[in-house]
C-alpha positions as CSV (number, residue, x, y, z in Angstrom):
1,M,0.0,0.0,0.0
2,A,1.0,3.6,-0.6
3,L,1.2,4.4,3.1
4,S,2.8,1.2,4.3
5,Q,6.0,2.9,5.4
6,Q,4.4,6.0,6.8
7,T,3.9,6.7,10.5
8,F,1.3,9.2,11.7
9,I,1.5,10.4,15.3
10,I,-2.0,11.7,16.2
11,S,-1.8,14.1,19.2
12,A,-5.4,14.4,20.4
13,Q,-6.7,16.7,23.2
14,G,-10.1,17.4,24.6
15,T,-13.3,15.5,25.2
16,S,-14.9,12.8,22.9
17,G,-16.1,15.4,20.4
18,D,-12.4,16.3,19.8
19,I,-11.1,12.8,19.9
20,Y,-13.6,10.8,17.7
21,P,-12.8,12.7,14.5
22,L,-9.1,11.9,14.8
23,I,-9.8,8.3,15.6
24,G,-11.9,8.2,12.4
25,I,-9.0,9.7,10.4
26,G,-6.5,7.3,12.0
27,K,-8.8,4.3,11.2
28,E,-9.0,5.2,7.5
29,L,-5.2,5.8,7.3
30,S,-4.6,2.5,9.0
31,A,-6.8,0.7,6.5
32,R,-4.6,2.2,3.8
33,G,-1.5,0.7,5.4
34,A,-0.2,3.5,7.6
35,H,1.2,2.9,11.1
36,I,-0.8,4.9,13.7
37,I,0.5,6.1,17.1
38,F,-2.2,7.9,19.1
39,L,-1.2,10.3,21.9
40,S,-4.2,11.0,24.3
41,N,-5.5,10.9,27.8
42,D,-6.0,7.4,29.2
43,R,-9.8,8.0,29.2
44,F,-9.6,7.1,25.5
45,C,-7.1,4.3,25.7
46,D,-9.5,1.4,25.2
47,L,-11.2,3.1,22.3
48,V,-7.9,3.8,20.6
49,K,-6.5,0.2,21.1
50,A,-9.8,-1.3,19.9
51,E,-8.9,0.3,16.5
52,G,-5.5,-1.4,16.6
53,F,-3.5,1.7,17.2
54,E,-0.5,2.1,19.5
55,H,-1.5,4.3,22.4
56,V,0.7,6.7,24.3
57,S,-0.7,8.1,27.5
58,T,-0.6,11.9,28.0
59,G,-2.6,12.0,31.3
60,T,-4.7,10.0,33.8
61,V,-8.4,9.3,33.7
62,D,-8.7,10.8,37.2
63,N,-7.3,14.1,36.0
64,H,-9.6,14.0,32.9
65,N,-12.6,13.5,35.1
66,K,-11.4,16.2,37.5
67,L,-11.3,18.7,34.6
68,I,-14.7,17.9,33.0
69,R,-16.4,17.9,36.4
70,D,-15.2,21.5,37.0
71,E,-18.2,23.6,36.1
72,R,-16.0,26.5,35.1
73,F,-14.7,24.4,32.2
74,W,-18.2,24.5,30.6
75,M,-18.9,28.2,31.3
76,F,-18.2,30.7,28.6
77,G,-15.7,33.3,29.5
78,K,-14.3,31.5,32.5
79,G,-11.0,30.6,30.7
80,A,-11.2,26.9,29.9
81,G,-7.5,26.9,28.8
82,Q,-6.4,28.4,32.1
83,I,-8.4,25.8,34.0
84,T,-7.1,22.9,31.9
85,W,-3.4,23.9,32.1
86,P,-2.6,22.9,35.7
87,I,-4.8,19.8,35.7
88,L,-3.9,18.3,32.3
89,G,-2.4,20.9,29.9
90,R,1.1,21.3,31.3
91,S,1.9,17.6,31.8
92,S,0.3,16.6,28.5
93,L,2.4,19.1,26.6
94,R,5.6,18.0,28.2
95,T,4.8,14.3,27.7
96,S,3.9,14.7,24.0
97,Y,7.0,16.8,23.3
98,K,9.4,14.3,25.0
99,Y,7.8,11.3,23.2
100,V,8.0,12.8,19.7
101,K,11.6,14.0,20.4
102,S,12.5,10.4,21.4
103,V,11.1,8.6,18.4
104,R,11.6,11.2,15.6
105,T,14.5,9.3,14.1
106,K,13.1,5.8,14.7
107,F,11.2,5.4,11.5
108,D,12.2,4.9,7.8
109,K,10.3,8.2,7.0
110,K,9.8,11.3,9.1
111,P,6.7,10.8,11.2
112,I,3.8,13.1,10.4
113,I,2.2,14.9,13.3
114,M,-1.5,15.3,13.2
115,C,-3.6,17.4,15.6
116,S,-6.7,19.6,15.9
117,N,-5.2,22.2,18.4
118,P,-1.6,23.1,17.6
119,S,-0.8,26.1,19.9
120,L,-0.5,24.2,23.2
121,N,0.3,20.8,21.7
122,G,3.7,19.3,22.7
123,A,3.8,17.1,19.6
124,V,3.4,20.1,17.4
125,W,6.1,21.9,19.3
126,A,8.4,19.0,18.7
127,A,7.5,19.1,15.0
128,E,8.5,22.8,15.0
129,S,11.8,22.0,16.8
130,F,12.8,19.0,14.6
131,D,11.3,20.0,11.2
132,L,8.6,17.4,11.0
133,P,5.5,17.7,8.8
134,V,2.2,18.7,10.4
135,V,-1.4,18.1,9.4
136,H,-3.7,20.5,11.2
137,F,-7.4,19.5,11.3
138,I,-9.8,22.4,11.9
139,L,-12.9,20.9,13.5
140,S,-14.9,24.1,13.6
141,P,-15.0,27.5,11.8
142,I,-14.6,29.3,15.1
143,V,-10.9,28.3,15.2
144,I,-10.2,30.5,12.1
145,L,-9.5,34.1,13.1
146,S,-11.4,36.0,10.5
147,A,-12.5,39.7,10.5
148,L,-14.6,39.2,7.4
149,S,-16.5,36.1,8.6
150,P,-16.7,36.5,12.4
151,S,-18.0,33.7,14.6
152,A,-20.6,33.8,17.4
153,P,-20.8,34.9,20.1
154,T,-18.2,37.6,19.4
155,K,-20.0,38.6,16.2
156,W,-23.1,39.3,18.3
157,L,-21.1,42.1,20.0
158,I,-21.0,44.1,16.7
159,P,-23.4,47.0,17.0
160,A,-26.3,46.7,14.5
161,W,-26.1,50.3,13.6
162,L,-22.5,50.1,12.4
163,P,-22.2,50.5,8.6
164,S,-21.3,47.3,6.8
165,G,-18.0,48.6,5.7
166,E,-16.9,49.3,9.3
167,K,-17.9,45.9,10.7
168,A,-14.8,44.1,9.6
169,K,-12.6,46.8,11.1
170,Y,-14.6,46.7,14.4
171,F,-14.2,42.9,14.6
172,K,-10.5,43.0,13.8
173,N,-10.0,45.3,16.7
174,E,-12.0,43.0,18.9
175,L,-9.8,40.0,17.8
176,N,-6.7,42.0,18.6
177,K,-8.0,42.8,22.1
178,Q,-8.8,39.2,22.7
179,E,-5.4,38.0,21.6
180,R,-3.7,40.6,23.8
181,R,-5.8,39.4,26.8
182,K,-5.0,35.8,26.0
183,L,-1.2,36.5,26.0
184,M,-1.4,38.0,29.5
185,K,-2.9,34.9,31.0
186,P,-0.6,33.0,33.4
187,H,-0.7,29.7,31.6
188,I,0.2,31.3,28.2
189,R,3.0,33.3,29.8
190,E,4.4,30.0,31.3
191,A,4.0,28.3,27.9
192,N,5.9,31.1,26.2
193,Q,8.7,30.7,28.7
194,L,8.9,27.0,27.8
195,R,8.9,27.9,24.1
196,K,11.7,30.4,24.6
197,K,13.9,27.7,26.3
198,L,13.2,25.4,23.2
199,G,14.2,28.2,20.8
200,L,10.6,28.6,19.5
201,S,8.8,31.8,18.8
202,S,6.1,33.1,21.3
203,I,2.6,31.7,21.1
204,G,1.2,35.0,19.8
205,K,3.6,35.0,16.9
206,A,3.3,31.2,16.4
207,S,-0.5,31.4,16.3
208,V,-0.3,33.7,13.3
209,E,2.4,31.6,11.7
210,M,0.4,28.4,12.1
211,H,-2.7,30.1,10.8
212,L,-0.8,31.1,7.6
213,N,2.1,28.7,7.5
214,P,2.2,27.1,4.0
215,T,4.2,24.1,5.3
216,F,1.3,23.1,7.5
217,Q,-1.3,21.0,5.7
218,Q,-4.6,22.4,6.9
219,I,-7.8,20.5,6.5
220,A,-11.2,21.7,7.6
221,L,-13.6,19.0,8.7
222,F,-16.7,20.8,7.6
223,P,-18.3,21.6,4.2
224,P,-18.3,25.0,2.5
225,W,-22.1,25.3,2.9
226,Y,-21.6,25.3,6.6
227,G,-18.5,27.4,6.9
228,E,-18.2,29.5,3.8
229,P,-14.5,30.6,3.3
230,A,-13.7,34.3,3.5
231,E,-10.9,36.2,1.8
232,D,-8.9,36.3,5.1
233,W,-9.0,32.5,5.7
234,P,-5.7,30.6,5.2
235,K,-5.0,30.1,1.5
236,Q,-3.8,26.5,2.1
237,L,-6.9,25.5,3.9
238,T,-9.0,22.8,2.2
239,L,-12.6,22.1,3.2
240,T,-14.0,18.6,3.2
241,N,-17.0,17.4,5.1
242,F,-18.0,16.5,8.6
243,P,-16.1,13.5,10.0
244,L,-19.1,11.3,10.8
245,F,-17.3,8.8,13.0
246,N,-19.6,6.6,15.0
247,D,-18.8,4.4,18.0
248,V,-21.3,1.6,17.8
249,K,-22.6,0.1,21.0
250,P,-25.1,-2.7,20.1
251,K,-26.5,-3.0,23.6
252,S,-27.6,0.7,23.6
253,R,-29.2,0.2,20.2
254,S,-31.3,-2.7,21.6
255,Y,-32.6,-0.4,24.4
256,V,-33.5,2.3,21.9
257,D,-35.4,-0.2,19.6
258,K,-37.3,-1.7,22.5
259,F,-38.3,1.8,23.8
260,I,-39.4,3.1,20.4
261,D,-41.4,-0.1,19.7
262,S,-43.3,0.6,22.9
263,H,-43.7,4.4,22.7
264,G,-42.9,5.7,19.2
265,A,-40.3,8.1,17.8
266,P,-38.8,10.2,20.6
267,I,-37.3,13.6,21.2
268,I,-33.6,13.2,22.1
269,F,-32.0,15.3,24.8
270,S,-28.2,15.2,25.1
271,F,-25.6,17.7,26.3
272,G,-22.2,16.1,25.5
273,T,-20.2,13.3,26.9
274,G,-18.2,15.5,29.2
275,Y,-21.0,17.4,30.8
276,T,-21.9,15.6,34.0
277,N,-24.2,17.9,36.0
278,V,-27.4,17.1,34.2
279,T,-30.0,16.8,37.0
280,S,-31.8,20.1,36.2
281,L,-31.7,19.3,32.5
282,I,-33.2,15.9,33.0
283,H,-35.9,17.5,35.0
284,I,-36.7,19.8,32.2
285,A,-36.7,17.0,29.6
286,W,-39.1,14.8,31.6
287,I,-41.6,17.7,32.1
288,V,-41.4,18.8,28.5
289,S,-41.9,15.2,27.3
290,D,-45.1,15.0,29.5
291,K,-46.3,18.4,28.5
292,L,-46.0,17.6,24.8
293,K,-47.2,14.0,25.1
294,L,-44.0,12.8,23.3
295,P,-41.6,10.1,24.3
296,C,-38.1,11.2,25.3
297,I,-34.6,9.7,25.5
298,F,-32.0,11.5,27.6
299,I,-28.4,10.5,26.6
300,G,-25.4,11.1,28.7
301,G,-24.8,12.6,32.2
302,D,-24.0,10.7,35.4
303,I,-27.3,10.1,37.3
304,E,-26.0,7.3,39.5
305,G,-26.8,8.1,43.1
306,V,-29.2,10.9,42.1
307,N,-32.8,10.5,43.1
308,I,-34.5,11.0,39.8
309,E,-37.8,9.2,39.0
310,I,-37.9,8.3,35.3
311,P,-41.4,8.6,33.8
312,N,-42.9,5.7,31.8
313,K,-42.4,7.4,28.4
314,C,-38.8,8.5,29.1
315,L,-35.5,6.6,29.0
316,H,-32.0,7.5,30.2
317,L,-28.9,6.0,28.5
318,N,-25.3,6.7,29.4
319,Y,-24.4,6.4,25.8
320,A,-26.0,5.8,22.4
321,D,-24.5,6.2,18.9
322,F,-26.3,9.2,17.4
323,E,-26.2,8.0,13.8
324,Y,-28.5,5.2,14.8
325,V,-30.8,6.9,17.4
326,F,-31.2,10.2,15.5
327,S,-32.4,8.3,12.4
328,K,-35.3,7.1,14.5
329,S,-36.1,10.3,16.3
330,L,-38.3,13.4,15.8
331,L,-35.9,16.1,17.0
332,A,-32.6,16.6,18.9
333,V,-32.1,19.0,21.9
334,H,-28.4,19.3,22.5
335,H,-25.4,21.4,23.6
336,G,-24.3,22.4,20.1
337,G,-21.2,20.3,19.8
338,I,-20.3,20.0,16.2
339,G,-20.2,16.2,16.2
340,T,-23.7,15.9,17.7
341,M,-24.9,18.7,15.4
342,S,-23.6,17.0,12.2
343,Q,-25.2,13.7,13.1
344,A,-28.5,15.4,13.5
345,I,-28.1,17.1,10.1
346,Q,-27.3,13.6,8.6
347,A,-30.5,12.2,10.1
348,G,-32.5,15.1,8.7
349,I,-34.1,16.1,12.0
350,P,-34.6,19.6,13.5
351,Q,-32.4,20.8,16.3
352,L,-32.8,22.9,19.4
353,I,-29.4,23.9,20.8
354,R,-28.5,25.1,24.3
355,P,-24.9,26.5,23.9
356,T,-22.7,27.2,26.9
357,A,-19.1,27.1,25.8
358,F,-16.4,26.7,23.1
359,D,-17.8,26.5,19.5
360,Q,-21.4,25.8,20.6
361,F,-22.6,29.4,20.2
362,D,-21.3,29.6,16.6
363,N,-22.8,26.2,15.7
364,A,-26.2,27.3,17.2
365,D,-26.0,30.6,15.2
366,K,-25.3,28.7,11.9
367,I,-28.0,26.1,12.5
368,K,-30.6,28.9,12.9
369,A,-29.3,30.7,9.8
370,L,-29.6,27.5,7.8
371,N,-33.2,27.0,9.0
372,L,-32.1,23.6,10.5
373,G,-33.3,24.6,14.0
374,D,-33.1,27.2,16.7
375,Y,-31.3,27.8,20.0
376,L,-32.0,29.0,23.6
377,L,-29.2,30.4,25.7
378,E,-28.7,28.9,29.2
379,K,-30.8,31.5,31.0
380,E,-33.6,31.1,28.5
381,F,-33.7,27.3,28.7
382,T,-37.0,27.0,30.7
383,I,-39.7,24.4,30.4
384,E,-42.1,26.7,28.7
385,R,-39.6,28.0,26.2
386,V,-38.2,24.6,25.4
387,A,-41.7,23.2,24.8
388,S,-42.7,26.1,22.7
389,K,-39.6,25.9,20.5
390,I,-39.9,22.2,20.0
391,V,-43.5,22.6,18.8
392,A,-42.6,25.4,16.4
393,L,-39.7,23.4,14.9
394,L,-41.8,20.2,14.5
395,E,-44.5,22.2,12.8
396,S,-42.3,24.4,10.5
397,K,-42.4,23.5,6.8
398,K,-39.3,25.6,6.2
399,V,-37.3,23.7,8.8
400,A,-38.5,20.3,7.4
401,E,-37.4,21.3,3.9
402,A,-34.0,22.5,5.1
403,A,-33.4,19.4,7.1
404,H,-34.2,17.2,4.1
405,Y,-32.0,19.3,1.8
406,Y,-28.9,19.4,4.0
407,A,-29.3,15.6,4.8
408,I,-28.8,15.1,1.1
409,Q,-25.8,17.6,1.0
410,I,-24.0,15.9,3.9
411,S,-24.2,12.5,2.2
412,K,-22.6,13.6,-1.0
413,N,-19.0,13.1,0.2
414,N,-17.2,11.3,3.1
415,G,-15.2,13.8,5.1
416,I,-12.9,11.2,6.6
417,K,-12.0,9.6,3.3
418,E,-11.7,12.9,1.5
419,S,-9.3,14.2,4.2
420,C,-7.2,11.1,3.9
421,D,-7.0,11.4,0.1
422,L,-5.7,15.0,0.7
423,I,-3.1,13.7,3.2
424,E,-1.9,11.0,0.8
425,K,-1.7,13.4,-2.1
426,G,0.4,15.8,0.0
427,L,3.0,13.2,1.0
428,P,6.5,13.8,-0.4
429,S,7.1,11.8,-3.6
430,K,10.5,10.7,-2.3
431,D,11.7,9.4,1.1
432,N,13.1,12.2,3.2
């Protein structure tokens, strides 16, 4: 095979929504003959090894759980990076750097580093130090710093009265302010001290260089109709499609089938694999289900030891693969993670999003703009409003037509295979 002598070191950080796409990419590259080494937290070790990859630990399950159970991590504006740094970030960066440094000359060809978050990624720092090729996957448009195509929620700050010609200038100033504030944060200052010792440029300068660096292969894992490229996007960036990787659990599918056979097509509530404090959200889901006389499945969240009575027409599952359950459902209420969102688009069902952090606000904004659904901010997420939005979405002809149209669009190409085609095409023609 063409990739039989090529090693890819995938350095993955974050929660399941960040990890699954890279596992999907690794699985496809492995099928083409490549050797895959996966650097991640031990939380994902079993999943990685199940695909036949070599796993290198960058942190413990206990520390992963400590991080995701910190409510500040899921709150917009609380500095998720600063919270992550002492728990996982610092040690993960050092471990990843040392590992790549130790193995860089071990293989017949230079290993290729793959990641979705380069700035505080030790494997990417090692690639910079030792001239190794990098493939940077952009999972969401919000990662791209653009004054011409600003992302929510920052774009919501732009005054409506501002002339259109001034809006890009206004947003560029906002981006500059955000970057200056970011560089003053203690964890970034510490990271920059480490980079200086390694002979690397500061993160502020490196962020711009990575954004525009023609030696980095940059692949966006979303389609142009979702994130339309602007003039100030990186010129070497190629857009593909959503990476619809699915972790199948047959047992959960049997629970879903049994429930639907008894009660009919449900509404799905799910707020991400990392979000654990779901007691109040389950309460809302159960009451909305009863109010609308519709069955409900709540997926995710740790309710063990919590005194919650589950109504007859409701079901709680720790996990279910969305590709399967969404295809049998009426509507999805979720947090706005791009993986959950893209699976709902594939299923052709309306979405109601409750964004709280990261790219969720921008995904919610785009879903509404595409007529694929609507959103409620955290403070607006009440029983009455959720029930009202669900009824409106289920009755909307415009939403039904958009859902059908984009389900067809998303099926036109395979984001994982197309991305791997680009990677293979970009490999050097000769050994280096």
